[in-house]
N, C-alpha and C positions, 0 to 999 in steps of 0.2 A: 392489451394495448396494441394498436396497429401503427407501425412506423414504416414510412416509405423507404425504399432502397436509397442509399446515399451516393451511389455512383460506382464506377468500376475501379479495379485495382490501379494504383498509381503506377505510371509507366516506368519510373526509375526507382530502384531501391527495394529491398525486401522489407516486409512489415517490421521485423526486429530492428532493422537499421533505422527506419523512420521513428520507431518508438524510443530509440536510444539517443534522441537528440540531446546534445550537450547543454547543460544548464549554464547560467551565467557564472562568472568567476566567483562572485560573492553571492551566496544564497540569499534570496530576497524573502522577507516575511510574507506569509500568506494569511489573510484575514479569514474570519469565520464565514463571511458571506462568500468569499472566493472559494472556500472549501466546499460550500454548498454547490457551486457551479462544477467543481471537480467531482463531487459525489454524483451529480446528475450525469456527467460524462461516463462515470463508472457504470451507471445503470443503462444509459442510452447507447453507449458506444459512440463511434464517430458521428458528430452531429453539427448541424448549422446553428448559427446564433438564434434564429427564429424558433427552432425546435427546443433549444435549451430554455429560452425565455418563456415559451408556452408551458413547458414542463414545470418550471419553478414559479411562474407567475411574476417574473421580473420583466422590466422593460428591456428592449434590445440594447439600448445605450448602457444600461447597468451591466448586462451580460458582457458586452464588449470591454467595459472597464475591468471587470474581474478576469476576463480572459487575458488581457494585457498583463495583469499582475501575475497570473499563473504562468504565462509564457516567459516572463522575466525570471521566474523562479525555476524554470525548466520542467514544469509539470505538464504542459500541453504543447502541442505542435500543430500548426495549420497545414492542411493539404487541400488540394482541389478534388481528390478522389479518395474514397475510403481505403485505408491500408489493410483492413481485415473485416470480417463479418459478412453478412448477406449483401451489403452494399458494394463489396469488393468485386462481386461477380455480376452485378446488375448492368444492363446495357447503358452505354454512355449517352447522355442527352446532348443533342446538337443544337441547342438554342442559341439565340443571339447574345452577344456580350460575354463578359467574363463570368464563369460560374461562381456561385457563392462558395466561400471557403468552408471546409469541414474542420472541426476541432477534435483532436484525439489526445487522450492521456498518454504521456510518455511512461517509460519504465520508472523514472524518478517519481512521477505523480502517482502511479499505481502503488509503488512501494511506500510512499509517504502516507497515503490513505490507509494502507494495510497496517503500517506501524502505529497509526493513531488508534486503530481498533485493537491491536495487540502490541503493546509497548515493547515487549521482548520476544525472543524466539524460544523462550523456555518451554512454553506449552507445546509448540510444534515439535521441538526436540524430544520432549518427554514422551509424546504420543508415538513418534517414530521409534524411539528406543523400546517402548512397550510392545509395539508390533514385532520388532525384531526378537524380543524375548519370547513372545508367543510362538513365533515361527521356529525358534531354536528348541523350545521345550515341548511344544504340542505339534508343531508342523503347520504347513500351509492351510490345512483344513481348519485349524483353529483361527487363523487370520480370516479365512473366508466366512467362518461363522460369526466373527465379530463384525465384519463388513456387512453381512446380511442383517444382523441385529441393528446396526446403525441405519441401514436403508429402510428397515421396517419401521423404525421410529420416525423417520422422515415421512414415510408413506402414511402412517397413522395421522400425522399432522395435516397432510394433504387431504385425507379423507374427511377429517374434522372441518376443513375449510370448503368441503364439497367441490373439490377439484374435478372437473369433467372436460376441460379443454386446455390447449396449449397456453392460452391467455391466463386461465386460472392458475395453471402450474407455475408460470413465470411469476405471478404475483405472490404465490406461496413461497417460491424459492427466494424471492427478494426479501420476504419477511424473515427468512432463515439466514440471511446474510450473503446470498450468492449474487446480488446485484444483477438480477435476471430481467429479461424483456422478451416478449414473443413478437416475431416478425411474420406476418401472415403472407402466404403466397396466393396467386390468383386462382390456383387449382384447388384451394381448400386446405392445402398442407400448411405447415408453419415450422419455423425454426425457433427453438428456445435458446437464447444466447445468455450464458452466464459469464459476466465480466469479472467475477471474483469467486474464489473457492477457499473457504476457511480451512480445508484439510488438504490443500494441494501438496504440502510437503509429505504427508503420509501417503497420499494417493500416487505420488511420483514413484515411490519405492514399492508400493503395493497397489497396483492398478485394479485389483479386485474390488476396491471401494468404488471406483467409477463404474465398474461392470454391474455391481449390485444396485447402485443408484439408478442406472439405466433400466435394469430389470424392474425396479419399483415403479418407474415412470410408465413402463408398458402395462404393468398390472393395474395401475390406477386409471390410465386413459383408455384401456381396452384395445389398444392397437400396438403393433410392433414398432417402437421408436428406434431410430438409428443414431448412435452417437458418432458424429463426424469428426470432432476434435475435442481435445481436453487441455486445460491449463497445465495439468499434471504431466501431460505428454509434450509440453513445450509450446503449445499454441497460445496466442494472446487471450483467447476466450474458449469456453466450453460451448460447443454447438451441437444441438440435438435436433434431428429432423423428425417431425411428427406428421405422419401421412394423413391425408384426408380420410374421414370416415366414409364407409360405404353405406348409403341410406338404408338398404334392406338387410344390413348385417344383423344377424340374430344372436350370434354368440361372440364373446370377446376373443380377440386374437390371442394366440398362445404367446406368452412373453418370450423374448429371445433367451436362448440357453446360454448361461454364463459359466456354469460349472465345467470343469475339464472332463471331456468324455472318457468313458472307460476304455481300457486297452482293446477289448473285444468289440466287434461291430455286429449289429443285428440286421444289417442291410440284406434283403433277400437277394440271393445269387443263384439262378437256375433252380429255384425251389428250396434252396438250403440257406442256412444262416452261417455267418462266419464272424 
């Protein structure tokens, strides 16, 4: 999916301040149709009404109605510039008239959607506790082995879907619950933006899960991808840069090293190793 940049970073306020907009004093009910609009924003990121309408097949009037309901419930906030994501660093357009508003999920909206997918935190707490037990009894190597196994299972699913590009990868990640979308650059590169992470609680304490996932992406795509930001690390989204392929490239790029290097170095120094 190719989505145009949504604008530059908002002049005032950090992204976390924008996304923490206060909800109304009395929580408003959110209908199933309005939830679909919220789900679309989870996948698309900051978007205009026209983009949401096209994505869902709704009329712009219907989308506006649902956005009003979501805003009353504190789930979304309007801005004139994207507070995060690729659109946050895109050049500002200087056209005539007032720019179209962008709609972004707030922290309340994101957490409400996540709560619907997982009604309680029991699973996340259990997974984190299990990782702590593995670390205490086996060591960090055991945690890394589990993270590698998890990434391998994701990779096998990508291979089964014939993932060969950033766009394919985003579609596969979306099917796995990561609410992902690929944003293509003019130079052939792309950013894969994941607006949700089902394991962010575990990954926040054990970032090796993010590292192994990144390595799996490199292995499947055959290029060295670069993870720019993660939800587990405190960013609103996970962002991965996928470089453009070199046309005459005959061998896949070596995946980024994720394991902790050994204490000794084999870097040549005056003909010797150290």
